[in-house]
N, C-alpha and C positions, 0 to 999 in steps of 0.2 A: 485158361482165363478168357480167351477170345470168345468162348461160347457162353460165358456168364451173362445172363439177362436180369432185368430188374425183378422178374417174378421168381428167379432162382436164388435171390439173396438170402443169406441166413436170417432166421427169425429174429435174432438179436438186432441185426441192422434194420430190418423192417420196423421193429418196435422203436428204434431210435428215430426213424423217419416219422412214425406216428406221433411222436412227442410234439411235433410241430403242427399238428392238425387239431382243429377244434373237435369236441366230442360229437357234434352233429355230423360232420363230414366223416370222422373215423368210424362211427357206429352205423351210419346210414348208407354211406356210399361205398366204403372200402369192401364190405362183405359181398357186394354185388359184382365185383370185378371178376373173381374166380374163386374156386375152392381153396386155393393156396392162401389167398388174402383173407378169406373167411376164417380159415383156421388160425392164421396169424393174429387177427383181431380178437378172436375168441380167447386167445391166451395172453392178450395185451393187458398188463396189470398196472399201468400208469395213466389211467383215464383222468382227464381234467374236465370237470363240469362247470361251465360258465353260464350262470343264470341271467347274466346281464345282456347277452347277445342272442339269445335263443327265444323263439316265439313259444307260446303255450302249446300250440299244436305240435311243434317239433319236440318239445319237452315230453309231451305225452308219448310221442312215437319212440324217441330214443330211450325213454325210461324202461321200455320193455327189454332193452338189450343191456342196460347198465347193471353190472354186478357190483353191489356196494363195496365188497371186499377188494375190488380192483380199482377203486377210485382213490387217487392220491391228492387231489386238489379240488376245492370248491370255491367259486367266486359268486357272491350274492350282493344285491344292492336294493336300497329303497329310494333311489334317485327319482323314480317316477312311478306312476300307477302300474304300468306294465311289468316292471321289474319286481315291484312289491307283490303283484299277483303271482309271479313266477315262484316267489318264495312260498306263498300259500300252497300252490300246486305241488311244489317239491315236498313239503311236509305232509301233504295228503297222500303222497305216494311212498315216501320213505320215512324211516325213523333215523335220527342222527346217530343212534347207537349202532346202526348197521355198518357204518363206515369205519371199520376197525383198522384200516391201513392209511387213514388220512394223514398226509404230511403237511399240507398247506391249506389255510382257511383265510379267505379275504372277504371282509364285510365292508362294503363301500357305502358311505352315507346311510348307515344303518339306523333304524329305529330301535329304541331300547327294548321293545317287545320282541322283535326278531333277533336282537342280540342275545336275549335271554333264551329264546328257542334254540339257538345254535349252541350256546355254551352251558346252559343249565344242566342238560342231560348228556353231556359229552362223556363217551365211555371208551376212549382209546388213549394209550400213552405214546402213539406214533407221531402225534402232531409236533412239528418242529418250527413252523412258521405261522404267525397270526398277525393279520392286518385289520385294524378297526378304524373306520372313519365315522365319527359320530356327528356328522354335519346336521342331521335332522333333529338333533336334540334341542330342547328349549332351555336356554341358559338364564332365563329371566329370574329364576328362583333358586339360584345355586346355594343359597344359605339354608334353604329348607331341608329338613331331614329326609323328606320324601320326594325331593326334586329328581328329575330325570338324570341329572349329572351324578348325584350321589348314588342313585340306583345303579348306574353303569359302573361306578367305582366298586360298589358292592359285588356286582356280577363278576367283574374282572378279578377282584381280590379272591373271591370264592373259587374261581377257575384256576388261578395260579396256585392256590393252596392245595387243590386236588390233583392237578396235573403239572408236576414240577419237572417236566422234561423239555419244555419249550426253549428253543434256542434263539429264534428271531421274533421280534415284536415291533410292529409299526403302528404308532398311535397318531391319528390326525385330528386336528380341531378340538382336542380335549386335553391338551398337554399340561396345562397348569395344575391339573389334579393328578399328575403322574406320581407325585409324592404321597398322595393319600391312599394309593393302592397298597394293600398289605402284601408285601413281597415275602416269599418263604425265606427262612434263615439261610438256607443253602440254595439260592436261586440259580438255575442253570442257564439263565439268559446270557447269551454271548453277543447278541446284535440288537440294538435299540435305535429306532428312528422316530423322532418327535418333531413337531412343527415349531414350537417355541420353548425357550428355556432361559430362565434368568441365571445370573451369575451364581446365586446361592443354591439354586436347584441343581445346577451342574455338579457341584461338589456333593450334594445330597445323593444324587443318582450314583456317583462313583462309590460312595460309602456303602450304599445298600446292595448294589449289584457287584458282588466280589468277583464274578467270572465274566463280566462284560469286557469284550474285546473290541467291538466296533460301535461307535456312537455317531449318529447323524442328526444334526440340528439344523433346521431351516432358518431360524431367526434367533439370535441370542443377544440379549442386552444386559445391562448392569442389574436392573431390577424392574419389576412390574408392580403396579399398585395392588395387585391381588396376592403378591407373595407374602410369605410369613416373614417375621423379623429376621434380619440378616444373621446368618450363622457366624460364629467366631471363626476367623480364618486361622488355620494352623499350617504347619509345614508337612502335612501328611502326604504320603506318596501312594499313587495308585498304579502299580506296575502292570495290572491286568490289561489296561487299555492299549491297543496297538494301532488302532485306526480311528481318526477323528476328522469329521467333516462339519464345518459350520459355514453355511452358504451366505448368510448375511449377519456379520458379527458387529455389534456396537460396543464391544468392550473398550475400555481405555487401554493405553499402552501398558500401564502397570498391571491391569487385570490380565492382559494377554500374557505377560511374563509369568504371573502366578499360575494361570490355567495350564500353560504348557510345561512349566517347571514341575508340576505335580504328576505328569505322565511321562516318565523318562523312557518308557519302552515303545513309544510311538514309532511305527515304521512308515505309516502313511498319514499325511496331513494335507487337508484341503481347506482353504480359508477364502472368504469373500467379505469385503467391507467397503462401506461408502462413508466418507468423512467430509467434514466441512473445513478442515484446516490440516496443514501438514504436521506430521510428527514422525517419530522413529519408525513407524510402520513402512515408510517409503525409503528407509535407509538399509541398504544391503549389508553394511558393516554390523548394524544392530542384529539382523537375522543371523549373520554368520557367527557372531559370538554366542547368541542364544542357542543355536543348534549345536555348536561344538561343545558347549558346556552342559546343556540341559537335555538335549535330544540326540545322544550319540548314535542311536540305532536308525534314525530317520534316513530313508533312502528314496522316498518319493514325496515331493513338496509341490503342490499346485496352489496358486493363489490368483486372485484378481482384486486389486485394491483401487479404489476410485476416490477422487477428491473433486468436488464441485465448488467453484468460487465465482464471485462476480467478475465480469470482464475488466473492471477497473482495478482489480486486485493486483498490486505491484510486488507482493512478497512471494509469489509462486516461484520456485526454482526452475531452472531451465531443464529441458528433457535430457540434455547432455550431462548435467550435474547429477541428475537422479540415476541415470543408467550407469554412470561411472562407478557407483558403489557396488554394482552387480557384475563388474568385470574383473574381479579378483580371481586368482587361481582356485580358490574354494568353489566358486560358482561355475567357472568355465572348465576347469580341469578335473578337480576332485569329484564334485557332485554332477557336473554336466547339466545343470539346470539353467536353461536359456530363458532370458527375461526380455520383455518388450515394454516400451513406454510410448504412449501416444497421446495426442492432444486434439481436442475438437472444440470449436466455438459454437455455442447455441445462441445465436443473435436474438432469436425471438424472446428468450427468457433472460437475456442479458447475463449469461453465465458461461464459463468455460469448464471443460472436463478434462482431467488428466487421469489416464488409466495406467496401471502397472500390473503386468500379468505374465504368467509363464507361457512358453511357446505352445503348450498343449491347451487348447481352449475347448472344453467339453460342455459349454453352456447349452441348454436346450431352449427351444422356442425363442430364438434370437433373430435379429435382423442385421443386415449388412449396411455399413456406412463407410464413407471415405474419411481417412484420418491421416494426419501427419505423424509418423512414427519413427522410432529409432530402436535398434536392437542391441543387446549386450554383446553380440558377436561383431558388430560393425558400428562405426560412428556416423554412417551416412544416413541422412534423413530421407525417408521415402513417403510418397503418397500411395497408400494402399487401401484395399477394401477388406475390412475385418468384421468379425462378428461382434455384436453388442446386444445387451438385453434391456436397454433403457432408452432407446431412441426411436421415435415414431417415424413413419414414412414421410410425413410432411416435413419434418426437420431434415431428413436426409436430402430431400429435393432442395430445400432452401440452403443448406450448409455446403453440400458437396458438389452440386452440378457446376457451380462456377469454377471449381478447381479442376474439372475435367478438360482434357485437350479438345480442341475444336473438332478433330476427327472423330472422337468418341461421341461428342454431342450430336454431330451430323448422323452418325450411325444410330443413335438412340431416337432421333426424330423420325426415322423411317418406320418405326413401330407405332406412331401416334397419328390419329385422325387429325387432319389439318385444322379442324374447328377447335379442338381442344389444345392443339399445339399453340395456336395464336392466342387463345384465351389465357394460357398459362404463362407464355414467355414474351409475347409482344409488348413493347413499351416497358419491359422490366428493366433493361439497361441497354446501352448502345451496342454492347457486344452481342447480345442475343438478337437484337434487331438486325444487325449486320449479317449474322448467320442465317436468319430466317429469310431475309429479303435478297441477299446477294449470293450466298454460298450454297444453300440447300436447294437441290435440284430435283427432289422427288416428293413433292407435296401431293398428298392424297386427301380428298374431301368426300366424306360420306354424310350426306344430308338426310338420311333416313332417320325418322323420329326426332329430328331437331326442332326446336321451338321456332316460331316465326321471328321472334326478337333476335335469336342467334343467327338465323338465316339472313335476315336483313343486314345485321352487323357485318357478317362475313362477306356478303356480296358487295356491300358498299365500301368497306374499308380495307379488307384484306386481299381479296382476289385481284383487284386491279394492280396490286403491287407485284404479283408473282404469276401473272398469266402464262408466261413462257416456262415456268418451272413446275407446273401442275401435270402429274402423270396419271392421275386417277380421279374420276368423278362418279358419284352415285346420287341420282336424283329420283324423287318419288312423288307421284300424285295419289298416294294412298289416303285413306280416311284420316290418318293422323297429320298428313301434310298436304292438304288439297291445293291444287293449282301451283305446286312448287316448281314443276318443270316449266310451266307457262311463264311464271314470274322470272325464272332464271333466264330464259331465252328472250324476255322483253326488257330485262334490266341491263341494257347496253352490252349484253354478252352475246357473242357469236362463237359457236363451237370451233370454227376455223381459227380463232385467235389462240386456242390452246394447242399450239403447234407440236408440242412434245407429249400430247396425251397418248397413253398406252392402254388404259382401261376405261371403258365407258359403260355405265349401267343405268337403265331407265326402268322404273317400277310403276306399273299401272298407267301406261299410255293407252287410253281408251278412245282416242279421237283420231280419225284418218287425217284430219288437217294438221294436228300436232305431230303425228308420225311423219307426214310429208315434210314438215318444217325441220324436223330433226335430221332426216335422211339427206335432205338437200345440203346440209352442212357437213355431214360425215365424210363425204367424198374427198375432203381436203385433209383428213387426218391420216397422213401417210405413215405415222409411227404406231397407229392403233394395232394392238395385238389381241385384246379381249373386248368383245361387245356383247352386252346382255340386254334383252328385253324380257322383263319378268311380269307375269300375271297381267298381260295386256288383253283386255276384252274388246271385241268388235262385233258389230252386227253381222257383217258379211266380209268375205275376202274381196279386195278390190285392187286397183292399180298401185296404191301406196304400199301394199305388202309386196307386190311384185318388184317395185322399185327398191324396196328395202333389201331384198335378197340380191338384187342386181348390184346395188351399191356395195354391199358388204363383201360380196365375192370378188369385187374389183380392188379391194384394199390390198396393197402388196405385202403387208406384214401381219395380217390378221391370222391368228392361230386358233382362237377359241370363240365360238359363236353360239349364243343361246337365244332362240326365238320362241318364247313362251306365248305364242299367239293363241287366243281362244275365241273361236267364232260361234255365234249363236245359230247361224244358218250357213248352209253351203260350206261345211267345214272341210275345205280342200285347199290346196296350195299348188302353185305352179312355179317351176324353176326356170329362170331365164337361161338362155344359152350363154353361159359364162363359166369358165374353168378357173378354179383357185388352186394353185400349187401350194399355198402356204397353210391353208386351214387344216388343222389336225383333229379338232374336237368339235362336234356339232350336236346340239340338243334342240330338237323340235318336238316336244313330247305330247302335245295336245292337238295335233293336226292329223286328220285321216288322209292318208296318201292315196292317190291313184297310182296304179302300177307304173304307168309311163313316167310319171313325175318322180316316183321313188327311184326308178332306174336312172333318171336324169340327175337326181341328187348324188347318187354314187358316182356317176360319170363325171360330174362337175367338181367333185372333191376327190381326186385320185389318191391323195396321200392321207386320207382320213384314218385316224387311229381309234377314236372313241366316238360312238354314235348312240344317241338316245332318241328313239322315234316310236310312233304308233304305226304298226304295220297295216297294210291294206287288208280288209276283211272280205273283199269280193273275190270269189273263186274264178280265176282265169287260167289260161294255159301258158301264159308267159312265165318264164323262169330265167334265173341268172345263168348265163352261159359260161362264165369264167369266174374263178375264185378271186376274192378280195384279200390280197395278201397283207395289207397294212393294218387292217382292223384287229385290235387286241382287246377291246372292251366294248361290250354291247349292253344297252339297257332297253328292253323292248316291252311294248304293251300290245297284247293280242286279244281280239274279241271275236267270238263266234266260230272262228276257223283257224287252225294252226298250220295249214299247208304252207302259207307264205313264210312263216317263221322257220319251218324245217328246211325249206328251199334255201333261205338266206344262210342258215347255220351250216348247211352242207358245203358252203362256199367260203367259209372263214376258217381256214386251217390253223391260223396263228392266234386264235382267240385264247386269251388268258382269263378273262373275267366275263361272266354272263349273269345278268339279272333280268328275270322275266316276270311280268304281271299279266294275268289273263282274266277275262270276263266271259262267262258262259263257255269256258273251255277247260277240259281236264285232261291231263296227260299222265299216264301211269309210269311207274318206275322202270318198267321194261323198255318202254319207248324211249325214255330219256337215256337209259344206259346204251341202247343200240346206237343212238345218235352220237353220244359222247365218245364211245369206243371207236366208231368208224370214221368220224369226221372232226372231232375236237380233241386231238391227242395232247394238246398243251394246256387244256383248261385246268386252272387252279382254284378259282373262286366261282362258286355257283350258288345262286339263290333264286327262289321263285315264290310267288304268292298267287295261288289259283283259286278262283271262286266259281261255283256252278250250282245248278239245281238238279237234284236227282230225278231221273226219269221214272224210276220205280219207287213211287211214294209209299208203297205198301211194305217195303223191306229196306229201309234206309240203312239199318245196321249192317245187313249183308253186303250192300253195295259199298259201304265204307270199308268193311273188312277186306273185301276183294281188292280194292284200290290200295289199301294200307299195306297189305302183304307184298305188293310189288316193290315197296320201298324197304323191305326187311331183308334184302339179300346182302351177301358179303360185299358186293360192289358198293353199296351205299353205306353200310355200317362199319365195315372193316377197312376196305381199300381207301375210301375218301373221307369217312366219318362225316358224311352229309346227312344230318338227322332232320326229320320232318315231323310236323304236328298237324293233326286234323282237328277241326273244331266245328261243332254243329249243335242245333237245338232240336232234340228228339220230340219235344211236344208240338213242334210246328213243322209239318211236312213240307210247307211251302218255303221255308227259310233256306238260305243259301248254305252250302257246305264250303268251308275254307280249308285249304291245304297249303302249308307254307313251310319253308326251311327254317331251321333254327341257327342262330338267333334271328328273330323277326325284328327288323330295325325301325319299325314305326314307333314314334314317341306319343301316339294318340291312342286312347282306349275309351271304350264305353262301358259303364257299369249300370246295370239295370237292377231293380229291386228283387227281393227274394222270391217273387212269384215267377220269375224267369229262370229257366234251367238251361245252362250251357254245358256241354260235355266236350272233353278233349281227350286225345290219346296221342302218344308220341313214340317214335322209334328210338329215342334217346334213353338209355338206362337211368340217367340222372337229369331229366329234362329241366328241372328247376335250376340247374347250373346255366341254362340258356334263357334267362329272363332279364336281359339288360334294359328292356323298356316296356315290359308287359305287366299289367295287373291281372291277377287271376283270382276269382272268387269261386269257391265251392260251398254254396250255402248249406248243403246237406251234410257237409263234412266240416272239418275244423282246421283248414289251412288257407292261407292267402299270401300273396306276394306283392310287394310294392318295391319298385327299384328306381329306374331312371325316368319315370313318367314325367313328361313336360306338359302334356295337354290331356286333360281328363274331362270326360262327359259323364255326369253322375245324376242318377235319380234316387232321391231319398224316399223312404227312410232306410238306414242301415238296420241290420239285425243287432240284437244286444251283444252278440259275440263279436261282431265286427267293430261295433262302437267301442267296446272295452279293449280292443287290441289294435286300434289305429296306430300305425307306425309313423315315422317322419316322412313327409313328402319333400325331401330336401331340394329336388330339382323341378318341382311342379311350378310352371309359369302361368298356365292358362287353365281356368276352371269354368266349365259350363254346367250349371246345376239346375235341377227342377225337383219337384216333389210329387208324390202320388196324390190323387184326389182325396180330400177330406181326412187327412191325417191330422194329428194334433199339431197346431201351429207352433207351440212352444217347443215341442220335440223336434220339429223340422229346423227351427232356428238354432236350437241347442246343438244339434248334430252338425249343421253347417258351420257354426262358429268353432266347434271342436276340430273339424277338418282344417279350417283356415288356420287355427293355432298350430297345426302340425305342418304347415306349409310356409316356412319363413321367407321364401323368395317368390311367393305368389304375386304375379304382376297384373293379371287381367281377370276380371270376374264378369260372367254373363249369367243372368237369371232367365230361365226358360219358363215352362209351365209351373205356376206356383199358386195353387188354390187349396191350401189346407183348411181344416175345419174352423169355422167361426171367423178367424182373422185372415181374410184373403187379400193381403197386401204384400208388395215387394218388401223383403226384409232390408231395411236401411240402417238398422242399429247395430250392424256387424262392425267388428273392430279388426283392423289389419294395418300394420305400418307400411306394408310393401305394395298394396294394391293401388294402381293408378288409373288404368282404363276401366270404365263401367259400361256394360252393354245391357240395356234394358229394352231394346227395340223389339225383341221377340218375347218379352215377358207376357205371360197370359195368366191372369188371376181369376178366371171364370171357367166353368165347365163348358161354356158355349164356345170356347176357343177364340174369344175376342181378345186381341192384344190390349195390354193395359196402357191407358193414356194418362199422362200426368196433368192434373189440373193445378190451379194456383196454390192450393193447400199442399198438395204432394210435392210440388216444386220447392215450397218453403221448407218442408220437412227434409228433403234431400239436401238443400243448401246448408242446413244446420246439423247434418249428420256427420259422424266421423269420416265416413267414406267420401261424402261430398266435399268436405273441406280440403281433402288431399287429392281429389280427382283431377286428372290432367286430360283425359279423353272421356267424352260422354256421348252415348248414342241412345235415343229414346223417342217416344211419341208423346206429343203434348196437345192440349186442348185448343189453345189459341196462341197467336203469334206474340202477344205481349209476354208470354212465359219465356220466350227466347231471350228477350232483353233482360228479364229477371235473372235467368241462369248465367248469362254472360257477366252481369254485374255482381251476382251473389256468390259465384264460385271462384275464390281468389286464385286458385292454381290451374284453372281450366285453360288448356291450350287450344283444343279443338272440340267442336260440337257438331254432331251429326243428328239431325232432327227431322221428323215428319210431323208437320203441323196439320191438325184436323181442319182448320179453316182455310187451308191452301186451296185456291181455285184452279191450280194448274192441272191441265190435262196432258197426257203423254203425247207430246208433239215431236215432230221430226228433227227440229233444230235443237242443238244442245244449249246454246246461250241466246235465247230469244230476247229481243229488246223489249218485249211486252210482258215479261215475267213479273207479274204484279207483286208477289211476295218478296222476291229478291230486290226489286226496286224499293219496296217499303223498308226492308232491313238495311239496305245500303244507306238510306237516308238517315237512319238512326244510329248506325254503327259504321261511320265512315272509315275507321282505321282497321276494320276487319275484312279479311278476304272471304268472299261469299260466292258459292257456286252450287249447281245441282250435281248430284251424283250421276255420272255418265251411265252407270249400269242400272241403278234403281232411282229413277228420276223423281220419285215422290219425296226423296230425302234431299235436304239441303245441308251443305257442309260449311262450317264457319271456322276459319283459321284465325284464332283470336290473338294469341300472344306467344 
């Protein structure tokens, strides 16, 4: 047994494993593993075809391997255009009569035409389970003889008449016509699940289905307006039924008794009910007598009964009196059915809720709330966290947080941004105020993307109360929050006042004066462990940057340091002679180091574990003379020459993780293998992204094949399973060649129109398993993948195939879109709107080149509930590549458009300065405006805040409550922080 491997398992066991795989994986991937698996899948005769989760391209592919006689289950749906098209494609490839061993057929939200296609020509007696959800039907004409509903009844009746071996039938959203189906005299149906059922229809079902053993009803009431006249109730007995589930029952107690008395053979019973007054349903003695006299075979009883009443209701019994009736020997000893009763107040709605339920709670899609409860096994009242299916998150916070112990509340506060923490709980009551101000010692404030109003409120009212209790600050001078850092430091705040600060982050510090001001105060933060400067752009390196490193390396407890400085000129940095024993992680990714300074960085941080740097690209004879024992993770950028990187890696013997990005450098698989085997024995995680241009432009394919073959050795594919993909454009010999490991972790991708051809090849046998964030289009073929893309650059138009198969972009946040010259304007807008409809969480939209035929205007009539920032500053609506400027009319159109009304950030070019005033006044939700004004007389000067900046003076005079400044990087733009 010790020599048994997965590949040697018996075929029967492999087939059982295949049962848990979808058909796409089973038929496409499994055969590629080995001959053994290929033979096993060829004999696999329980194939499950799911048309709701497969693309048309994959369906065409796997259909070549599907043997209809081996298919036992089919799932189809008309829930959207894509799934409907899959049904059409399915019937163009197969005939339903070919599936002679089909056991299960599921038709979800099916149209009557497709229902008929599946059932009209059915030719097998093997089907045992049928599910029909007729959600797509039109019920408006149910009395007409030719209505869709009656047509479905006819189809189902004909089907049951011809194929009377069906055992399980699930009917959804069409249940009140269940009685109109013509059931065979000797119907074999043993399992029936329906959505709704009246009291009368319940008995009619039992009369007609003599072999029915399991009945599941989602909602049951005494009668509906569309039911036939009530049947005369008799004392008939229906012993065939052994399992009954009614999820939401509205029967009276008398109807309960009659329903259950007519099914004496019940073994399993599950009930749910929501009442407005107490009756015998909450009485354990009532159930005890009913079960003993009418349901002698019952061995499993699950229930959840609820009663909702006004808070002022005084007639509700106590929890103890309710649970006492379920503490008899019948419940605890004989049946061992344990029962719980709990109570919750819903102050907002002025009601209370009492629940009575068994200890086994199997409700799906539920939420957790805190309740006062008591169990049948104990008389002790407990405050517990239990599942419920009718309480919203808002009510949970309102009802239950006050019941939590202070220690739990303080622990919960640690997970909340201080801005939202104070917004939610400050001034709520004295207890929360005391916790926030006196006891909570780990306040964290992230001001990124915060509104000006929220920022002012927090700084003026909240921060002065808790200065010594703040452990983390994040401040940003980005386009969304211009001048925020400056305002914070001039608003009577000094960083040294935050004496317990542990984490400090600054985003977009682009002024040497501001950097000096920050660093002059950081030297007093002796508890600081994390310091980050993110996307900070400067003209040149100067003394302020030298002082920054000197100050940070002097902090006694600093462990993590990020210096994302980006210099336009003289992109170098110098390390002061200062050693830090505490720093463990350093990231300085955009500075080109001199060799001397890079060595000094390593010498000044002797205990460094993680390093992210751009290595020197100048070839020199200097090399590391001793190994760096502490480094376990490296992220490197290398350009033009790889000698420095190899020298560094040869001296990091304890490296566990290595990520490399190169420009104009290519390293083949043999070189990497030699380095890893000889110098990096502990390496576990390895990734790279290399880009270069081929020297031999006449034979790019041969060059790529030679490079690619070096990554096809057992070292890469078998020993480490490090797979790579190569990507290039064969039509453009000057384009770059990209070689990268899988998965590629970028969340950004560019899609060009069908005139562009991009080719890829991979060493991975199933490379599409490694697409966590990649979009891949093959315009000449019929496949494409969308997965975790968050940032997409797109040029319209789509091909017809892509447009008809657009999937959901569930994680897409940022969209940059343009269109090809002189295409149909309506087509471009239609395709863009369809893409937006598929991106429910799309946050930011940028329009680029947009000059379709006839109507060359930015599309402002788009509809999206989620888009907030709009970027039009690079929009170009003319072939002359002149960016579009908004005049008074276009500004008016924008202000009245759906996107404009919900816009919170806007970037654009305008004709004249009065348009700025119009936009500030006319866009009700606008927080920040970044604008280039065509009548701005400003010339690019050396000082950032000149006192003679005419346009800023003009704006400040008319918008006194708005923060206004020029963009430090692109000084033709003015930024206004409005509200």
